[in-house]
ZAMARGU-4260 file (C-alpha; in steps of 0.2 Angstrom, whole numbers, plus 5000, padded with zeros to 4 digits):
<rodrens>
0) 5000/5000/5000 | 5007/5017/4996 | 5007/5030/5010 | 4991/5041/5011 | 4992/5056/5000
5) 4982/5067/5011 | 4988/5084/5016 | 4997/5085/5032 | 5001/5102/5040 | 5018/5102/5049
10) 5021/5117/5059 | 5035/5128/5053 | 5051/5122/5062 | 5059/5139/5066 | 5043/5148/5071
15) 5036/5136/5084 | 5034/5142/5102 | 5050/5136/5110 | 5055/5131/5128 | 5067/5142/5137
20) 5085/5137/5142 | 5079/5135/5159 | 5067/5121/5154 | 5081/5110/5147 | 5078/5095/5159
25) 5086/5103/5174 | 5098/5115/5165 | 5103/5128/5177 | 5113/5144/5176 | 5129/5147/5185
30) 5131/5164/5194 | 5146/5174/5188 | 5149/5160/5175 | 5162/5163/5162 | 5179/5163/5171
35) 5194/5162/5160 | 5206/5149/5166 | 5223/5156/5171 | 5237/5151/5161 | 5255/5157/5157
40) 5257/5176/5157 | 5257/5176/5138 | 5240/5167/5138 | 5231/5178/5150 | 5219/5191/5144
45) 5216/5206/5156 | 5197/5206/5160 | 5190/5220/5171 | 5174/5213/5179 | 5169/5229/5187
50) 5170/5247/5181 | 5186/5256/5186 | 5188/5271/5197 | 5184/5282/5181 | 5168/5273/5178
55) 5175/5265/5162 | 5165/5250/5154 | 5173/5233/5159 | 5180/5224/5144 | 5172/5207/5149
60) 5158/5202/5160 | 5147/5187/5163 | 5130/5186/5169 | 5114/5175/5170 | 5103/5186/5159
65) 5099/5180/5141 | 5109/5190/5128 | 5100/5200/5115 | 5102/5188/5101 | 5101/5192/5083
70) 5092/5178/5074 | 5096/5170/5057 | 5084/5171/5043 | 5070/5160/5047 | 5072/5143/5037
75) 5061/5129/5034 | 5071/5113/5035 | 5066/5097/5025 | 5075/5080/5029 | 5075/5070/5014
80) 5078/5051/5012 | 5082/5044/4994 | 5081/5026/4991 | 5084/5015/4975 | 5072/5002/4969
85) 5080/4989/4981 | 5076/5001/4996 | 5095/5005/4998 | 5098/5023/5003 | 5107/5035/4991
90) 5120/5047/4998 | 5130/5053/4983 | 5117/5066/4977 | 5121/5085/4977 | 5112/5101/4979
95) 5109/5103/4961 | 5100/5086/4960 | 5085/5092/4971 | 5071/5103/4967 | 5060/5110/4981
100) 5043/5117/4979 | 5032/5127/4992 | 5014/5127/4985 | 5020/5123/4968 | 5032/5137/4968
105) 5051/5133/4966 | 5061/5138/4980 | 5080/5142/4982 | 5089/5129/4993 | 5099/5140/5004
110) 5105/5126/5015 | 5111/5108/5010 | 5120/5094/5018 | 5122/5076/5017 | 5121/5067/5033
115) 5128/5050/5037 | 5123/5045/5055 | 5137/5037/5064 | 5147/5038/5080 | 5148/5057/5083
120) 5157/5056/5100 | 5175/5060/5098 | 5185/5048/5108 | 5194/5061/5119 | 5209/5054/5129
125) 5209/5059/5147 | 5226/5067/5146 | 5217/5084/5142 | 5227/5100/5144 | 5228/5106/5162
130) 5215/5119/5165 | 5226/5128/5177 | 5214/5125/5192 | 5221/5127/5209 | 5214/5110/5214
135) 5223/5095/5210 | 5218/5086/5194 | 5218/5067/5190 | 5221/5060/5173 | 5221/5042/5167
140) 5226/5033/5151 | 5211/5021/5152 | 5201/5021/5135 | 5186/5032/5134 | 5169/5024/5137
145) 5157/5018/5124 | 5144/5032/5124 | 5127/5028/5116 | 5125/5034/5098 | 5108/5027/5094
150) 5091/5027/5103 | 5077/5015/5098 | 5060/5017/5106 | 5049/5002/5103 | 5031/5008/5105
155) 5017/4995/5107 | 4999/4999/5104 | 4992/4989/5118 | 4976/4998/5116 | 4972/4992/5099
160) 4982/4976/5097 | 4973/4959/5100 | 4982/4946/5111 | 4988/4935/5097 | 4995/4949/5087
165) 5003/4957/5102 | 5011/4940/5107 | 5019/4937/5090 | 5025/4955/5089 | 5032/4953/5107
170) 5042/4937/5102 | 5049/4946/5086 | 5054/4961/5096 | 5064/4950/5109 | 5074/4943/5094
175) 5078/4960/5088 | 5085/4965/5105 | 5099/4952/5102 | 5105/4962/5087 | 5107/4978/5096
180) 5125/4985/5097 | 5134/4990/5113 | 5131/5009/5109 | 5113/5006/5106 | 5100/5011/5120
185) 5082/5004/5119 | 5066/5008/5128 | 5049/5000/5129 | 5034/5011/5128 | 5015/5008/5127
190) 5000/5018/5121 | 4991/5014/5137 | 5006/5021/5147 | 5008/5005/5157 | 5023/4995/5158
195) 5035/5008/5151 | 5054/5006/5152 | 5065/5021/5149 | 5081/5020/5138 | 5093/5007/5145
200) 5107/4995/5139 | 5101/4982/5151 | 5094/4968/5140 | 5087/4958/5154 | 5076/4973/5159
205) 5070/4975/5141 | 5066/4957/5139 | 5056/4957/5155 | 5046/4973/5150 | 5042/4964/5133
210) 5035/4949/5142 | 5024/4959/5153 | 5015/4967/5138 | 4996/4963/5136 | 4981/4971/5128
215) 4974/4985/5137 | 4958/4992/5127 | 4949/5006/5135 | 4933/5005/5126 | 4918/4999/5137
220) 4911/4987/5124 | 4894/4981/5122 | 4886/4965/5129 | 4882/4959/5111 | 4887/4965/5094
225) 4870/4971/5089 | 4873/4981/5079 | 4891/4978/5073 | 4900/4995/5075 | 4917/5001/5073
230) 4926/5018/5074 | 4927/5019/5055 | 4908/5016/5051 | 4904/5027/5066 | 4914/5041/5059
235) 4905/5039/5042 | 4888/5040/5050 | 4891/5054/5063 | 4904/5065/5055 | 4902/5062/5036
240) 4883/5059/5036 | 4885/5044/5025 | 4867/5038/5021 | 4873/5021/5015 | 4882/5017/5031
245) 4867/5022/5041 | 4856/5011/5031 | 4867/4996/5033 | 4868/4998/5051 | 4849/5001/5053
250) 4846/4985/5043 | 4858/4976/5055 | 4848/4982/5070 | 4832/4978/5061 | 4838/4960/5059
255) 4846/4957/5076 | 4833/4966/5087 | 4817/4966/5077 | 4818/4950/5067 | 4818/4960/5051
260) 4801/4967/5054 | 4800/4983/5044 | 4787/4992/5055 | 4801/4994/5067 | 4812/5004/5055
265) 4811/5020/5064 | 4817/5012/5081 | 4830/5003/5072 | 4837/5019/5064 | 4837/5027/5081
270) 4847/5013/5089 | 4859/5013/5074 | 4863/5032/5077 | 4865/5029/5096 | 4877/5015/5093
275) 4887/5026/5080 | 4888/5040/5093 | 4895/5027/5106 | 4907/5020/5094 | 4913/5037/5089
280) 4916/5042/5107 | 4926/5026/5110 | 4936/5028/5094 | 4940/5046/5097 | 4946/5042/5115
285) 4957/5028/5109 | 4964/5038/5095 | 4967/5053/5106 | 4976/5042/5119 | 4987/5035/5105
290) 4992/5052/5098 | 4995/5059/5115 | 5006/5044/5120 | 5016/5045/5104 | 5019/5064/5107
295) 5025/5059/5125 | 5038/5047/5117 | 5044/5060/5105 | 5046/5073/5119 | 5056/5060/5128
300) 5067/5056/5113 | 5070/5074/5110 | 5080/5074/5126 | 5093/5061/5121 | 5109/5065/5111
305) 5111/5055/5096 | 5102/5046/5082 | 5083/5043/5086 | 5072/5029/5079 | 5055/5025/5085
310) 5046/5009/5080 | 5027/5009/5082 | 5020/4991/5083 | 5001/4993/5080 | 4986/4986/5069
315) 4984/5005/5065 | 4970/5017/5069 | 4961/5031/5061 | 4961/5050/5064 | 4946/5058/5056
320) 4944/5072/5068 | 4961/5074/5075 | 4971/5079/5060 | 4979/5094/5068 | 4986/5082/5082
325) 4993/5071/5070 | 5001/5085/5060 | 5008/5092/5076 | 5016/5075/5081 | 5024/5073/5064
330) 5031/5091/5066 | 5038/5087/5083 | 5046/5071/5077 | 5053/5080/5062 | 5061/5095/5072
335) 5069/5082/5084 | 5076/5072/5069 | 5066/5057/5075 | 5064/5043/5062 | 5047/5035/5065
340) 5044/5018/5057 | 5030/5006/5059 | 5025/4988/5059 | 5008/4982/5055 | 5007/4968/5069
345) 4992/4960/5059 | 5004/4953/5047 | 4997/4947/5031 | 4979/4949/5037 | 4963/4943/5029
350) 4946/4950/5032 | 4935/4934/5036 | 4918/4935/5028 | 4905/4937/5041 | 4918/4940/5054
355) 4926/4926/5065 | 4916/4912/5074 | 4913/4922/5089 | 4903/4935/5080 | 4884/4935/5075
360) 4881/4930/5057 | 4870/4942/5047 | 4855/4934/5040 | 4852/4947/5027 | 4864/4943/5013
365) 4863/4960/5005 | 4867/4969/5022 | 4881/4957/5025 | 4889/4961/5009 | 4889/4980/5013
370) 4896/4977/5030 | 4909/4966/5022 | 4915/4981/5011 | 4915/4993/5026 | 4926/4980/5036
375) 4938/4979/5022 | 4939/4998/5020 | 4941/5000/5039 | 4955/4987/5039 | 4964/4997/5025
380) 4961/5014/5033 | 4968/5009/5049 | 4986/5007/5041 | 4986/5024/5033 | 4992/5033/5049
385) 5006/5022/5051 | 5011/5024/5032 | 5010/5043/5034 | 5020/5043/5050 | 5034/5033/5042
390) 5033/5043/5025 | 5034/5060/5033 | 5049/5057/5044 | 5060/5046/5033 | 5055/5029/5041
395) 5049/5013/5034 | 5032/5005/5035 | 5032/4986/5036 | 5015/4978/5032 | 5006/4963/5024
400) 5020/4951/5030 | 5020/4938/5043 | 5038/4938/5046 | 5038/4951/5060 | 5056/4947/5064
405) 5061/4953/5047 | 5051/4968/5050 | 5060/4973/5066 | 5077/4971/5057 | 5071/4982/5043
410) 5063/4996/5053 | 5073/4997/5069 | 5087/5006/5060 | 5090/5023/5054 | 5094/5027/5035
415) 5112/5026/5031 | 5111/5043/5022 | 5099/5058/5022 | 5099/5075/5016 | 5095/5092/5024
420) 5087/5105/5013 | 5082/5122/5019 | 5074/5137/5011 | 5068/5154/5017 | 5049/5157/5014
425) 5046/5173/5005 | 5033/5185/5011 | 5027/5172/5023 | 5010/5177/5031 | 5007/5174/5050
430) 4990/5166/5046 | 4992/5148/5051 | 4989/5142/5033 | 4995/5125/5027 | 5009/5125/5014
435) 5012/5110/5003 | 5030/5105/5001 | 5036/5094/4987 | 5054/5088/4984 | 5059/5080/4967
440) 5075/5075/4959 | 5083/5080/4942 | 5092/5063/4941 | 5089/5051/4927 | 5088/5036/4940
445) 5070/5032/4946 | 5074/5035/4965 | 5060/5036/4978 | 5060/5052/4989 | 5053/5053/5007
450) 5051/5070/5014 | 5039/5080/5024 | 5023/5085/5015 | 5021/5102/5021 | 5021/5115/5035
455) 5009/5127/5044 | 5013/5145/5044 | 5014/5152/5061 | 5000/5162/5068 | 5011/5174/5077
460) 5030/5178/5077 | 5042/5170/5089 | 5053/5182/5098 | 5072/5182/5093 | 5077/5177/5111
465) 5065/5162/5110 | 5071/5156/5093 | 5090/5158/5099 | 5087/5148/5114 | 5078/5134/5104
470) 5093/5134/5092 | 5104/5131/5107 | 5093/5118/5114 | 5092/5108/5098 | 5111/5108/5097
475) 5113/5103/5115 | 5102/5087/5112 | 5111/5082/5097 | 5128/5074/5093 | 5131/5084/5077
480) 5148/5093/5076 | 5146/5111/5071 | 5160/5122/5067 | 5153/5140/5064 | 5165/5146/5078
485) 5183/5139/5082 | 5181/5130/5098 | 5190/5116/5107 | 5183/5105/5121 | 5194/5097/5135
490) 5189/5088/5151 | 5197/5084/5167 | 5192/5076/5183 | 5197/5076/5201 | 5191/5064/5214
495) 5190/5070/5232 | 5183/5054/5238 | 5179/5037/5231 | 5161/5041/5228 | 5163/5059/5222
500) 5171/5068/5207 | 5174/5086/5201 | 5172/5086/5182 | 5180/5101/5173 | 5174/5106/5156
505) 5185/5118/5147 | 5180/5128/5132 | 5194/5136/5122 | 5187/5149/5110 | 5197/5158/5096
510) 5189/5175/5100 | 5197/5183/5085 | 5185/5173/5074 | 5169/5180/5083 | 5159/5193/5074
515) 5161/5210/5083 | 5151/5226/5080 | 5160/5242/5084 | 5152/5255/5096 | 5159/5268/5108
520) 5176/5263/5103 | 5174/5245/5109 | 5172/5228/5100 | 5156/5221/5106 | 5148/5204/5106
525) 5140/5191/5116 | 5143/5172/5118 | 5131/5160/5126 | 5141/5144/5132 | 5131/5129/5137
530) 5140/5113/5144 | 5129/5098/5146 | 5134/5081/5155 | 5124/5065/5150 | 5125/5049/5158
535) 5129/5032/5149 | 5110/5030/5145 | 5109/5047/5137 | 5100/5056/5152 | 5105/5074/5155
540) 5113/5074/5172 | 5116/5092/5173 | 5120/5107/5163 | 5126/5125/5165 | 5123/5140/5154
545) 5134/5156/5154 | 5132/5172/5145 | 5148/5181/5141 | 5147/5199/5136 | 5163/5207/5128
550) 5167/5225/5125 | 5185/5224/5120 | 5197/5238/5116 | 5206/5237/5100 | 5222/5234/5108
555) 5215/5220/5119 | 5207/5211/5104 | 5223/5213/5093 | 5237/5209/5105 | 5230/5199/5120
560) 5217/5188/5112 | 5229/5178/5101 | 5229/5162/5112 | 5210/5163/5113 | 5199/5163/5128
565) 5197/5148/5140 | 5180/5147/5149 | 5179/5134/5163 | 5164/5125/5170 | 5164/5113/5185
570) 5152/5100/5189 | 5149/5089/5204 | 5146/5071/5198 | 5148/5053/5203 | 5160/5041/5196
575) 5154/5034/5179 | 5154/5036/5160 | 5148/5052/5153 | 5145/5061/5137 | 5150/5080/5138
580) 5141/5091/5125 | 5148/5109/5123 | 5138/5122/5113 | 5143/5140/5109 | 5133/5153/5100
585) 5137/5171/5096 | 5126/5186/5094 | 5126/5184/5075 | 5118/5166/5076 | 5134/5156/5073
590) 5134/5140/5082 | 5148/5128/5087 | 5146/5111/5095 | 5158/5097/5101 | 5157/5081/5110
595) 5168/5073/5123 | 5168/5056/5132 | 5175/5053/5149 | 5176/5038/5161 | 5178/5042/5179
600) 5183/5026/5188
</rodrens>
């Protein structure tokens, strides 16, 4: 089945309302933060932290307040996966090979890159340069730790799955766990929210969580199946006013309640409408729960630094009145670079004529035929949402196949290559209108293209400070190396006791490459420096944000900033394996980011 071609509005990436830096899962700001590390006399930079006796402006200060950022031109980013006829991803294309359209109008691609996900953490040796601290430092030549690079969330739709399908999917997923690499972290989530297990490398805990899965439907259910009613046909009757659907259900009620006596036609129709209303309410509740749970998983995955792959295991469901929520879910996943794949746990399913043996047999053959058509249409429509989630985020949809083990092998992986295209919408109106996106290729080869289908224009403009903070947050919870600014990351640790450690993160910045603007005889710029420490399962342990305000004299910038500026951040941690993430952003919107791995015995 091809993915559904329905319009999906995906919220504009750079115009979303964004969380502040203080909301970064415990990210805190350090008072009086950016203190340059002492070095040799030739390396030190004279920094006046307070006005002198004449009231002159200090050359450098640090504070907790957010800087007055300037924001880059708003861009719409589109992640594109290109595959050949065998399903293999293609990574040798160039910017000139792509065409991008916004509402059928060709756009200028202002940003283009080829991404090949892989281990991004630089294996930094523990013999980092001394930071010049007055406290003793401890170094070791032990190899750096294996820091996780890929996060896989297995999401089981225990609300819609029947026991047999869930049992088969559970068994296949357990086999897939054996194929995970040491740098993989996996989690088990459910639509019901019960029996969740957060990201871990403990395979025993993962297997135990799988074995505890069971169906957890939330619909009340009727004592009997008179009339036969599902969410699909209830939506046709209640929302789409489909007279044929109402006639079919009315005939079903007339048959099962009134022995097909036509004088009860009016009562039968009323009962059909009541059953449709109940079916609609139950279906909407289940779909709402599914979309909300998936959004919670996306939110959790947005907080881990590395490749992110979600695998939805479900028989599918429909979203007739919750399109905005589905669009919002896709947008959140796209912004967080989460690949959403899906497995139809029904396998190669067949709609049994008349239903299974537990269901009532319709005596009216004409009505039975119509019901059969609706059941087939419903089974097909249920898969559309999974196809769309996969198609819009660069994932894969595995369906109509009973080899679920093969399905997990195919979908529990990220594309080997993907492309990042971006453009700046011209004369974009803040009206919340849906914009269609289309990506095509100029190549002669017949490749398939997966990309987001569109975006929603914002209804109001985000402030520059909010957008700048969102850029920093996105960079922090990533493992991508960025080099707009020349920075170096070094780490050291000191153990005052067996159970405690002092971790020092040193950011070395070549200030001469920072963009300054001249005012009042000074060279002015702001730097925001964020250091984050993640544990071996990718959880943010702690983080510190610093704002460095520079008002440098010409002679200071020319003669005393040559060696660069050292900004030191200290953390109190426990012994263990850590990923250190350093992000630096200047007032012009340039961002640099680096990774470090450290093992504290």
